Structure formats: structure tokens, C-alpha cells
N, C-alpha and C positions, 0 to 999 in steps of 0.2 A: 502494499500499498502504499504511496506518494502523497506529500502534499505538498507540490510543487517544488518553491524552493527553500521551503522551508528546514531550518536546524533541529539536530536532534544532538542534546549534549549527554553525554553517557559518563556514567562514574562509577567505576569498580569500586566496590568497597568490603574490606571483611573487619570486622571489630571497628570500625571508626568512630564513634560515638562522641567523641572528644573534638576533633575536629572536621565532621561532616558538615555540622551546622554554619560554620562560617563559610566554608567551603561552597557550599548551596546558595547561601545572601548573595556571594561576592558573584556565583553563575546566573543568578536572577539579575543582579543588578547590570552586570556587564551585558547580557542578551539584550534585555529591555530597551538599553539606552541602542540598540541597532534599530529599532522599530519593524523588526521583521518578526516573523511568528517563529514560535522555538518551544521546542517541550525538553523538561530534564528528567534523564532514566537515572536510576539508581539499580545497580546491578549486586543486588547484597549477597558475596557470597561466604555464606556459612555462619553468620556471624552470630554470638552468641551475648549479645549486647544491646545497646537500644539503637543499633544503627538504624533498620528498616522504620522504627518511632520518628526518628529524629526526620529519617529523608522524607515520611509521610506529611510530617507537620512541616516542611519546607517546599508543600508542593513538587514534590518529584516523585514518578510514578517507579513503584519497586517491585523489581523483577527477581525473583528467587532462584540463587544457583546454587548447588552442592557440589562443587567440585575444587573447590583451594587450589584455584589456578588462575591468575591473571588473565591470559589470553581467553581462556573460556568463558569469565565474568564478561569482560569487553565485547566478546562474541555475542553473550546472551542477551546484553543490553542492545548490540547493534538489529539482532532479528526484532527485537519488540520496538523498532524505532521505526518512525512513521518519516520521517524527513530526507530530504533528497542528498542533505550535506552532513555530514557525521562530525562532532567534536570529543576527544577522548580524554578527560580530567580527572588526574587522580584524587582521590577523596582527601588529600591532606595539601592542595595546591588550590591558591588564590588566581584567579584572572581578573583581567581589568577589562575595560569597554573597547580600548584602543586595542588589544591583542585580536579580541574577537572580529572589530571592525576589520583586521587587516586580514587574519584568514578567510574572512568571507569575499575580501576583495579581490585575494589570489586566486579563489576557488571562482571568481564571477571572471578573472582574467585569464583563466584558461588551466591554471593548476589542479594537478589529480589531487594534491594532498600536500602535508609538509608538518611543521613542528614551530617552537620556538625559544626565542633564548630562555634561559631560568635563572635565576637566583634565587639563596638561599633565605629563609628569616634567619635571624639572628640568634643568640650569637651560634658562631660555628668556628672549628678550631683554624689557627692561624693556617695549617699547611693546605685546609681546603680554600679558604679565599686565596691561597695565592694559586693553587693549582684550577678552581672553575674557571677562568681565562682563556687558558691553556684548552681546556676541556671543552668549551664552547666553540671556540675557532677550530678543534678539530671536527666537532658533531657538524659545523658548519662548511666546510671545505669538503666533507665525505657526505654532506646530506643527508643526515640522518637525525630523527626525531628524538627527544629527548621522550622517556616513556609517561614522565606527568602530562603532556599537552602535545595529542596528535591530532589531525583532521584530514578530511577526505571527502569525495565525494561517493553518496552510496554505489554508481557505477563502478566506481574503481576499488571501492571495497569489497563488493561482490567478485568482479573481477579476476582479483589475486586471494580471493576464500578467506577473506578475514584475518583475523590472526592466528598462527600458524598453532593450532594447539598442543604440536610435537615437542614447544617449547614451553618451559616452567620460567623462563628468565630470555631477557636479550630479544622479545619475542617485538618491541617496536622497532630492533634493529633488523629485523627480517620484514614485517610489513613496509618499512621504510625502502627496503632495497626492492621490496616488490613493486611497490606502488611508481617507483622509479623508473618501472619500466612498462609502467603504464602511460605516462606523459612526465610533467614538469612537476618537481619535486620542491614546493617553498620553505626557505628557514625563513620565518619573519625576524625583522630587526627587534619588535617588540618581545617582552621579557614575562614570564608568569611568576611568582613566588610559589616556592615548595616548599615544604618541611625538611628542616636539616638535622631529623633525629635520630638519625641512623649515624651521621658525624657527633651527637652529642654521647651517643649512647654505645657507641664502639670506639674504642681506640684504633690509632692508626694504624698499630702492627694487628690488631684481629682485622680490619676491614681490608689491606695491601694481603694477610694471609690469606681471607677468602678469598680475594679477587684472583690471587694466585693460580689456588686450586682450581678454580672454577677455567681460568685459562689454560691451565695445562691439561687439562682434561678435552677442551676444543668444544666441540660442537656438542658433544654427550654430556658435561658439566652442566650445562643448563637445560639437557630435556630429561632428568628429573628432578623431582624435588628436592629428594636429598643433596647435602652440603649446600644448598641454599638458602643457608639459615638468615642470611638478609633480609630476606624476603617472608620464608615461612616460617619462622622461631616464632615463640609467641615475644610479642615486641617487649622490650625492655622500657622503664619508664623515663619518660624524659624529663631531664633535671630543668627543663625551661619552664614546665608546669607549676613547678615550685617557686619560682623567682617572683 
């Protein structure tokens, strides 16, 4: 089912009761400012907290998922969507009207999809502040979307088969490459603000060790949940919550 040029904003979420309300409020403010019709869908993937309740209270349609897989949750939201343009926003990420307008303009001008620059909420460790600009240059030059904000047309999403559910991580890189084969893939100048909680709750040594183990296994390292604790282990308490 389609709604002309309408927009579906899809938010995958697992136990996100603390941050989801702010994410959805920002989405509504940003999308309303564009003047275009839109819907918000929260793909609630096996949450055991108030994620679904909070989503419903913020005028989002809740789609139940029981996979504990980010790619599957995103696909479930897309399958329930009615719009011709999709924007996937992580539940810990704040968007603004400028970046939504820029994404829609890119699609209006023929792009099949894309991503945005990212910023982390503060505080984050010094090493992360130093590495982030280089990481953004790498993603922009490689034309890869950061996972917290990915957009595309419905047609391109269907053509590539959505997010590849063979992957439990790096699915945004896989779909970025697939979408690039369909047409122009735009990395926006505008930025979204995503949570730096992993950077605050894992030491640099833990992060580097985890990423090294994944890299050493290659593709196999992101095709199973085991070993991907950064994304699938029980979330650690964010010290920012107590600030």
C-alpha cells in the first residue's frame, strides 16, 4: 500500500523506555516542520520494559517483533509502513527538521537512499572526540550510512530485499552497498545526535578488543549474535543518567 510521496519513519527498539520518548518527540517536531504527511512506526523487538507503552503515548504505531535482531526489527517496521520514503532512526537518536528536509530533498532529486553525519551526546571520552571526525570522513568517502540514520525510497528498499537478516551487525553497511548499486547514495551535510552510552559504559580497551575480534572473524563475525555484546548484551547503566 502506498501514500504518494508520504514518509514513514521507522524506529527499531529493544528496552528503550528511557530514551524513546525524546527520540519520538524530536521525530514528530522535525517531520511536522516539513509539512509533508508522515507516520512513525516503532518496531518493538522483544522489549520487557515500557517501550511499547511509551511508543503508543507518542503517537507511534507499534509493530511487535520477537527476533532480537536489528535488521529483522527494521524490516518488520518497513513491511508495516505505508509511505513511499523510509527513514530508519535508532531509538537513542535525535533528529531535527533540517536533516529530515535534506533527506527528502535528496530523494526528490533522484537519490535512492543515504545517511547523515552523526554527533554523540556528551560527555564522551577524549579518544572518541578525536576519532569521530576521521570516522565521519571515512564513512562519507566510502558512501556508507551510519546505522542510527538511514533513508531510502520504498522502491529501492524492495529492490535490495531490505536489510539483510543474515547479519546481526553491520547491516547498515550491507544495505548502503546494496542501495549504491541501485542509484545515487547521498551522505547529508546535516547531522543527527546519537547516544554515546556505549562509549561511556565500555572502556576503550573493551571496545577495541570487541571490534578486533569481530574484524578478525570477518563477515562471519557479524552473522551471529554471539560475540556482538556491544549490541546484544544487557545494557549497562549509563553514568550520564546520574549526572
